[in-house]
C-alpha positions as CSV (number, residue, x, y, z in Angstrom):
1,X,-68.1,103.0,45.6
2,X,-65.5,100.6,47.4
3,X,-67.3,98.2,50.0
4,X,-66.3,99.5,53.0
5,X,-68.0,97.0,55.2
6,X,-65.5,95.1,57.3
7,X,-62.8,98.0,56.9
8,X,-60.9,98.8,59.7
9,X,-59.9,102.3,59.7
10,X,-57.8,104.9,61.5
11,X,-59.1,108.7,61.4
12,X,-56.9,110.9,63.1
13,X,-58.8,114.0,64.0
14,X,-62.1,112.6,63.7
15,X,-63.9,115.1,66.1
16,X,-62.9,117.7,64.5
17,X,-65.1,119.7,61.1
18,X,-64.0,117.5,58.3
19,X,-62.7,114.5,60.6
20,X,-66.2,113.9,61.5
21,X,-68.0,114.3,58.5
22,X,-65.8,112.0,57.1
23,X,-66.3,109.2,59.9
24,X,-70.0,109.6,59.4
25,X,-70.0,108.9,55.7
26,X,-67.6,105.6,56.9
27,X,-70.1,104.5,59.5
28,X,-72.8,104.5,57.2
29,X,-71.3,103.0,54.3
30,X,-70.4,99.9,57.1
31,X,-66.5,100.6,58.2
32,X,-65.4,99.8,61.7
33,X,-63.9,103.1,62.9
34,X,-61.3,104.3,65.5
35,X,-61.0,107.9,66.0
36,X,-57.9,109.3,67.3
37,X,-58.3,112.9,68.5
38,X,-57.8,115.3,71.8
39,X,-61.5,114.9,72.2
40,X,-64.0,112.3,72.2
41,X,-66.2,111.5,68.8
42,X,-69.4,112.5,69.3
43,X,-70.9,109.2,67.4
44,X,-70.7,106.3,70.0
45,X,-70.1,104.0,67.3
46,X,-66.6,104.6,67.0
47,X,-63.8,103.4,68.9
48,X,-62.5,106.8,70.4
49,X,-59.0,107.2,71.9
50,X,-58.4,110.7,73.4
51,X,-55.0,112.0,74.0
52,X,-51.9,113.6,72.1
53,X,-50.5,111.2,69.0
54,X,-47.1,112.7,70.0
55,X,-47.1,110.2,72.6
56,X,-46.3,106.7,71.8
57,X,-48.7,104.9,73.9
58,X,-51.6,106.9,72.5
59,X,-50.7,106.2,69.0
60,X,-50.2,102.6,69.6
61,X,-53.4,102.4,71.0
62,X,-55.1,104.2,67.6
63,X,-53.3,101.9,65.3
64,X,-53.5,98.9,66.3
65,X,-52.6,95.3,64.0
66,X,-55.4,94.7,61.5
67,X,-55.9,98.4,60.6
68,X,-56.4,98.4,57.1
69,X,-55.5,102.4,56.8
70,X,-55.4,105.6,57.8
71,X,-57.0,109.0,56.7
72,X,-54.7,111.5,58.7
73,X,-56.3,114.9,59.7
74,X,-54.8,115.9,63.2
75,X,-52.6,119.0,62.5
76,X,-51.6,121.7,63.8
77,X,-53.4,124.3,61.1
78,X,-53.3,127.8,61.9
79,X,-50.9,129.5,59.7
80,X,-50.1,132.6,61.3
81,X,-49.7,130.6,65.2
82,X,-47.1,128.2,63.0
83,X,-44.9,131.5,62.8
84,X,-44.9,132.2,66.6
85,X,-44.9,128.9,67.2
86,X,-42.7,126.7,64.8
87,X,-41.6,123.8,67.6
88,X,-45.2,123.1,67.6
89,X,-46.1,123.1,64.0
90,X,-43.1,120.7,63.6
91,X,-44.3,118.4,66.6
92,X,-47.7,118.4,65.4
93,X,-47.8,118.0,61.6
94,X,-43.9,116.3,60.7
95,X,-43.1,114.1,64.1
96,X,-46.3,113.1,64.2
97,X,-46.9,112.0,60.2
98,X,-43.2,110.3,60.7
99,X,-44.2,108.2,63.7
100,X,-47.8,107.3,62.5
101,X,-46.2,106.2,59.1
102,X,-43.7,104.3,60.8
103,X,-46.5,102.7,63.4
104,X,-48.8,101.8,59.9
105,X,-45.6,100.2,58.6
106,X,-45.2,97.9,61.2
107,X,-49.0,96.6,61.7
108,X,-49.7,96.7,58.3
109,X,-51.7,99.5,57.7
110,X,-50.3,100.0,54.2
111,X,-52.6,102.6,52.8
112,X,-52.5,106.3,54.2
113,X,-54.3,109.6,52.9
114,X,-53.0,113.2,54.6
115,X,-54.9,116.0,54.4
116,X,-52.1,118.8,53.2
117,X,-52.8,121.9,51.7
118,X,-51.4,124.4,48.6
119,X,-49.5,126.2,51.2
120,X,-46.5,124.0,50.3
121,X,-46.4,125.5,47.0
122,X,-46.3,129.0,48.5
123,X,-47.4,132.4,46.5
124,X,-47.8,131.6,42.4
125,X,-49.9,134.8,42.1
126,X,-52.7,134.3,39.7
127,X,-51.4,131.3,38.2
128,X,-53.2,128.2,38.9
129,X,-51.6,125.9,41.0
130,X,-51.3,122.5,40.0
131,X,-49.6,118.9,41.7
132,X,-46.8,119.6,39.5
133,X,-45.2,123.0,40.5
134,X,-42.2,122.6,43.2
135,X,-42.5,123.2,47.2
136,X,-41.4,126.8,48.4
137,X,-43.6,126.9,51.5
138,X,-43.3,130.7,52.9
139,X,-44.7,129.6,56.7
140,X,-43.7,126.8,59.0
141,X,-47.2,125.6,58.4
142,X,-46.7,125.3,54.7
143,X,-43.0,123.8,55.4
144,X,-44.3,121.4,57.9
145,X,-47.3,120.0,55.5
146,X,-44.3,119.9,52.6
147,X,-42.0,117.8,54.7
148,X,-44.9,115.5,55.6
149,X,-46.0,115.3,52.0
150,X,-42.1,114.4,51.2
151,X,-42.3,111.8,54.0
152,X,-45.2,109.9,52.5
153,X,-43.6,109.6,49.6
154,X,-40.5,108.3,51.0
155,X,-42.5,105.2,52.5
156,X,-44.3,104.7,49.4
157,X,-41.3,104.4,47.8
158,X,-38.6,102.3,50.4
159,X,-42.0,100.3,51.6
160,X,-44.5,100.3,48.6
161,X,-47.3,101.8,50.8
162,X,-50.0,103.7,49.2
163,X,-49.8,107.3,50.2
164,X,-51.8,110.3,49.1
165,X,-51.6,113.6,49.9
166,X,-55.0,116.0,49.5
167,X,-54.2,119.6,49.1
168,X,-57.4,121.1,50.1
169,X,-58.5,124.9,49.7
170,X,-60.6,126.3,51.9
171,X,-63.5,124.1,53.4
172,X,-66.5,125.2,54.4
173,X,-70.1,123.5,55.6
174,X,-72.0,122.2,58.2
175,X,-70.0,121.4,61.0
176,X,-67.6,124.3,61.2
177,X,-69.1,126.2,64.1
178,X,-65.8,125.8,66.0
179,X,-63.8,127.0,63.6
180,X,-62.5,130.4,63.0
181,X,-62.0,131.1,59.1
182,X,-63.5,133.5,57.2
183,X,-67.3,131.6,56.5
184,X,-68.1,130.8,59.7
185,X,-67.2,134.4,61.3
186,X,-69.6,135.6,58.4
187,X,-72.2,133.2,59.8
188,X,-71.7,134.0,63.2
189,X,-71.9,137.6,62.4
190,X,-75.3,137.1,60.3
191,X,-76.8,135.2,63.3
192,X,-75.6,138.2,66.2
193,X,-76.4,140.9,63.5
194,X,-72.6,141.9,63.7
195,X,-70.1,143.1,61.0
196,X,-67.3,141.6,59.6
197,X,-64.0,142.9,58.6
198,X,-62.7,142.6,55.4
199,X,-58.4,142.8,54.9
200,X,-57.0,145.0,51.9
201,X,-59.6,145.6,49.5
202,X,-61.3,142.3,48.9
203,X,-60.3,141.0,46.0
204,X,-58.0,138.7,46.9
205,X,-59.5,135.6,45.5
206,X,-59.5,131.7,47.0
207,X,-61.4,128.7,46.3
208,X,-63.8,127.4,48.7
209,X,-64.9,123.6,49.1
210,X,-67.9,122.1,50.7
211,X,-67.0,119.5,53.2
212,X,-68.9,117.0,51.4
213,X,-66.9,117.0,48.5
214,X,-63.9,117.0,50.5
215,X,-65.5,113.5,52.2
216,X,-66.0,112.4,48.6
217,X,-62.3,113.3,47.4
218,X,-60.7,111.2,50.6
219,X,-63.1,108.3,49.5
220,X,-61.8,108.7,46.1
221,X,-57.9,108.6,47.1
222,X,-58.5,105.5,48.5
223,X,-60.7,104.1,45.7
224,X,-58.5,104.4,43.1
225,X,-55.1,104.4,45.1
226,X,-53.4,107.3,43.7
227,X,-50.4,108.4,44.7
228,X,-48.5,111.6,45.7
229,X,-50.3,114.9,45.9
230,X,-54.1,115.7,44.7
231,X,-55.4,119.1,44.7
232,X,-59.2,119.1,45.9
233,X,-61.1,122.5,45.7
234,X,-63.9,123.4,43.9
235,X,-62.3,124.7,40.8
236,X,-63.6,128.4,41.2
237,X,-62.0,131.1,42.6
238,X,-63.7,134.0,44.1
239,X,-62.7,137.3,45.6
240,X,-63.4,137.8,49.6
241,X,-66.0,140.7,48.4
242,X,-68.0,138.1,46.1
243,X,-68.2,135.9,49.0
244,X,-69.9,138.7,51.5
245,X,-72.2,139.1,48.9
246,X,-73.1,135.8,48.6
247,X,-73.3,134.9,52.2
248,X,-75.8,138.1,52.3
249,X,-78.1,136.3,49.9
250,X,-77.7,133.2,51.9
251,X,-78.2,134.4,55.4
252,X,-80.7,137.4,54.3
253,X,-78.1,139.5,56.9
254,X,-76.7,142.9,56.1
255,X,-73.4,142.1,57.0
256,X,-71.8,145.6,57.2
257,X,-68.4,145.1,56.3
258,X,-65.2,147.1,57.4
259,X,-62.1,147.1,55.2
260,X,-59.1,147.3,57.6
261,X,-55.4,147.2,56.5
262,X,-54.2,143.9,54.5
263,X,-52.1,140.9,56.3
264,X,-48.9,140.9,55.5
265,X,-47.6,138.5,53.0
266,X,-51.4,137.5,52.4
267,X,-51.2,135.8,49.0
268,X,-53.3,137.5,46.4
269,X,-55.0,135.2,44.6
270,X,-55.3,130.6,45.3
271,X,-56.7,129.4,42.0
272,X,-56.4,125.5,41.9
273,X,-56.3,123.4,38.9
274,X,-58.7,120.5,39.9
275,X,-58.1,118.4,36.6
276,X,-56.1,115.2,38.1
277,X,-58.7,114.8,40.8
278,X,-61.3,115.4,37.8
279,X,-59.4,112.4,35.8
280,X,-60.5,110.4,38.7
281,X,-64.0,110.9,38.9
282,X,-64.0,114.2,41.4
283,X,-66.9,116.2,40.7
284,X,-67.7,119.3,43.3
285,X,-71.4,118.9,43.6
286,X,-71.8,122.1,45.3
287,X,-71.6,125.3,44.2
288,X,-70.5,127.9,46.4
289,X,-74.4,129.5,46.8
290,X,-76.2,126.3,47.4
291,X,-72.7,125.5,50.0
292,X,-73.7,128.5,51.9
293,X,-77.0,127.7,52.3
294,X,-76.1,124.6,54.3
295,X,-73.9,125.8,56.5
296,X,-76.2,128.6,57.1
297,X,-78.8,126.1,57.8
298,X,-76.5,124.2,60.6
299,X,-75.7,127.7,61.9
300,X,-79.4,128.6,62.6
301,X,-79.8,124.9,64.2
302,X,-76.9,125.2,66.8
303,X,-78.6,129.1,67.3
304,X,-81.8,127.5,68.2
305,X,-80.5,124.4,70.3
306,X,-78.5,127.2,72.6
307,X,-81.4,129.6,72.6
308,X,-83.7,126.4,74.1
309,X,-80.8,125.3,76.0
310,X,-80.8,128.9,78.0
311,X,-84.3,129.1,78.3
312,X,-84.2,125.7,80.1
313,X,-81.5,127.0,82.7
314,X,-83.6,130.2,83.2
315,X,-86.8,128.2,83.8
């Protein structure tokens, strides 16, 4: 582990699901952390800059001279909403990244790690996705992330900055209660006794990676000073039907499923090759079943806290 003591780091999106987990680990390792986000960071040990990084004054406040580097997680993340609002996706994912790189160059923060996605390569069927595949995004979201990766490459080539793009698969785990992806929808249904909708036959496969493994990958990217894209996942793709079954086991809930029409353009498979990350020392620690249990425990804790607060208000 790199000695983080005294390191001054900016985490954009540090109040979000993955960002908050990364910030916690950095703080525990002795780093001095600034969080830039649209809402305040929960941990009072950080310097919190609240606002939109599209605004130059917010960016300048967040990224000060003397900062050692940046973990850039702030983003427009919805594929479907990017189709409806491509201009907003561009501003958040491309314009902000360009401004952040330039500000980093000017203040001497020469190391930047970006949270990216395998959507930059589009649909390759059931072929394993590797870092060597060409960029062929199929949505504005994927295109803006691909553009951000190209900007990182340019700043490495032109200015010698150390820039890494972590192409994350489906991240899950404790702290994701605000998310609207499939795993938290499953867990919310388990808490409420509700049902879930499965698009199509449920045999489409995805890679699900635990948030703690993702945090480890961010630290590894910094430590190894690897440049370019790095795929981060569990290395095991499972069907949606398998995921629902694993959630039933983890929660003990019935989770009745309703199959509805498949989404237009949904990819049949996301199968990733994490060989490059493994060669640098990345070893996913969580199997899906154990990871779901950790997320479920978190949901139960939140549910109990909510019930206690409601009881207090009634009392």
